[in-house]
N, C-alpha and C positions, 0 to 999 in steps of 0.2 A: 461233256463234263468240264466246268470251268475251273481253272487254277485258283489257288488262294494267294491273296497278297495281304499286306498289312492293313489296307483300307477296309478290309472285310471283318475286322474286329469292331464289333458293333457295341461292346460294352466292356468297360474296365481297361486294364486291371484295377480292381477295387478290393477293398478288404474290410472285414469286421472281426472284432475281438471275439475269441472263443470263451465259453463259460466251461465247457468240457474239453479237455485236450483231444484234438483230432476230430471233433464233430462241429459241423456247421450249426450255428445257433438256430433255434426254432423260429426267432423272430428278430427284428431289428433293421437297421438300415446301414448299408455299406458306405464307406468313405472313398473319396477320390484319392489317388496317389500323387499324380503329378502330370506334367506336360512332356511331350516328345519321348514317350516311353518306348523302351526296347525290352521285350519280355522274351525269355528263352527257358521253357520248361524242359527238364531232363528227367529220365527214368532209367534205372539200372536194375535188372531183375537179379543181378548176381547169380546168374544161372550156373548150375552145377553140371558138368559134362561127365557122364557116366560111361566108361568104356566096358568091354565085354571080351573075355577070352574067345578066340576062335573067329573074330571078324576084326577088320580095320575100322569099321564104322562104330559110331556111338550106339550104346544100347538105349540111353535115356538122356533127355536135357531137362533138368528140374529147376523150378524157380527156387532160389536161394533167399538170403536175408536182404530184402529190397532196399533200394535207395532212391529217394526222390528230392529234386531240388529245383530251384529257379535262379536264374541270373536276370537281374532287374536293373535297368538304367533308366534314369528319368531326370528332368529338370524340375525342381521343387518349387511350389508356390507358398508352401509352409513347411514347418518342421515336424509336424504331427507323426507321420509314418517313420521318418528317420529316427525319432525318439525311441522306437522299439529296437533299434540296433545300437544306439549310442548310450542311452541312459541306464544307469545301475538299476538292478531289480528293485522296485518299489511299488508294485501293485499295477493298476491299470495304466496303459500307455508306455510300458516298458518291456524289457525282455522277460519279465517274469510271465507275461501273458502271451499265449499263442494266437495266431491268426488264421482265419480262412481267407484265401485269396481267390477271387473269382475273375474269369475273362470269358467274354462271349464272342465267338466267331461264326461267321456264316460259311458253311462248308456244304457244297452240293445243294445249295438252295435252302438249307435248314440251319437254324441257329444251334450251334453246339456250345455246351457249357464246360469249361474247364475249371475245376475246383482243386486248389492245392490246400489240403487240410492239414492241421497240426503244424503250421508254419512258424519258424523262428528265424531271425536274422542271425546267420553265422558270422558275417563280416560286413562292414559297410564303410564306404569312402566318400567323404564330401569334399569336392574340389571347386576351387575359385581360380579362374584364369581371366586375365584382362581381355576385354572385348566379348566375353561369352556369358550366358546364363550360368548359374551354379549347376554343378552336376552331381548326382548321387548315384553310386554303383553299389548294389547290394547282392551278396550271395545269401540265398534263403534255403534253409533245409526244411523238408516236410515229412510228415508221417506217411501221407500217401497222396497220389494224384489219381483218383479213380477213372475209370473209362468215361469218355465224353458223354454228357446227357443231352437230351434233346428239350428237356423242359427243366426249369429251375427247381431245385429241391428246397423243401422248407418254405417258410414265410418270410424270407430275407428280401428286403427291397433294394433296388439298385441305387447306386450313388448318382448324384447329379453333378455334372461339371460345373464348379464354381465360377468358371469365366475369368479367373484371376491370372494376370500374367505371371510368368516364372520370375523368381528372384534373380536379378542381375549382379554382375560383378561389382557394379557401381552402387547397389541398393544399400550397402552399409554406410555410406557416407565418407567423410574425410577421415582418413586414418583408421580404418576398421579393424586392423590387427595390432594388438599390443603385446609386447613381451615385457612383463613387469610394468615399469613406468614409461618404457620407450615405445614410440609408435613408428616402426620402420616403413619405408616405401616397399611394399609387397607386390611382386609381379604375379606370383602364383602361390597357392597354399592348398595343401591336400592332407586331410585328417583321416586316419583309419582306425576303426574300433573292431578288434577281433574277440568274439564271445567264446570261441573255442567250444562249440557244441559237441556233444557226444551222442552218438546213435546207440541206443540201448535196445537190443532185441532179446526176446525171451522165447522159450519153448512155446509152440502152439500157434504162432502167427508169423507170417512173413514180413509183416510191417513193423517198424519200431514201436515199442510201447512207450518209451520215454525219450525225450529229446532235452536233457538238462544242459544248462549253460556252465561252463567251467571258468577257469582263471581268464579275467578280462586283460587284454593288452592294448595299450593305446600308443600310437605313433603318429607322427606328422612330418611333412617335408614343406619347408618355407624357402622360396626363392626371393632374395631381398637385393635391392640396390645397395652396393657397398658405399656407405655414407657415414655412418656414425663410427665404424670400426670398434664397436664394443662387444659384438656377439662372440668373437673368438675368445675374448677374455672370460666371457660367461661359461664357455665350454671348458677351458682349461682350469678355470676356478671352480668348476664342479658346483655351480650355483643353481638352486631351485628358482623357477620363476612361474607366474601364473600367465598363461597365454589366452587372451580373449579375442575372438573373432566375432565381430557384429556382422552377421549375414544380411540383416535388414533393420535399418533404423526405424524410428517411428514409435508408436504407442499402441501395442507393446513391441518392443524390439525383439528380434530373433537373434539369439546370441549362443555361440559355442565356446564353453570355457574349459580349458585343460588345466587341471590344478596339479601343483608340484612337478612341473616339467623341467627337464634338462635338455640342453643342446648336447647331443651325444656324438655327432659325426658332421664334419665339414666334407660335403660330398663334391663340391666344385666351387672354384673361384679363379676363373681363367682371365688372365691379363693378355689383351691383344691391342695392337696399335689402333687408335682412333675408334675404340669401342668401349662402351660403358661396362663396367665390372659388376656382375652379379655374384652374390654368395648364396650357395644352396645348402641349407642345413637340415639334418634329420634330427628329431627330437622325440624323447619318449616322456610319457606323462603317467602319473598315478591314478588320475580321476579325469572323467569327461562328462559334461552336462550340456544338454541343449535346453534352452529355456525360451519362453515366449513373453517374458514380463521384464 
């Protein structure tokens, strides 16, 4: 029996928007997520351990209220999948819609299909670092991940690799990050959106019935070259700013905008002999939006 490695993933991960929560659509075409993907499915049966008088051993081990999730890291070539985690609920292409996420793996000579059904993005972080492609890390909660199948269910077609290169740290052009009207020299930026999903179980089923999104929280860290010396003043002055990050310039441009943002904490600004000084800021924002126009 051969062991399984990442090269035996023969399809996906890919996704399709669901019309009924937790059910793979009857038809349609999946979409590609990104490049350099790292996928980590997890399942917790929340098993109940039932003891018994008269013995040291358990009487029963019973399936409880199950929890399924995915950890997904990838290098994006567009912003379509990330919008499901970033943008406010507004119909298709946002957190309002659930997804079926499919992966195909060759195990013991047969293609096994892993479907994560009823999936929503609980939290997502988009990171840009000098010298690297952009990176997206998502924590995805699911209604269920059924047992592996040997044949694809339903009439859903596989995604096609678009052959597009990932978005690079340099793809946004000169001065891709702005804080208000300022364009600082940014060494690293990471934006996190927490959707604070809630698993709702009801009597009659082990899987969640609902996976609603709750209060959205938006934060970011910015590592800047100490140059203008104005950002400390924004923090102590309690000033709202719009922060705009052009992920990729062009037509259409891919832009992440944080509205009503405040610098809330200076995390680091170390002075050392013969070294440039960087200031690392944390900020909180009221709104976040990914756009392609």
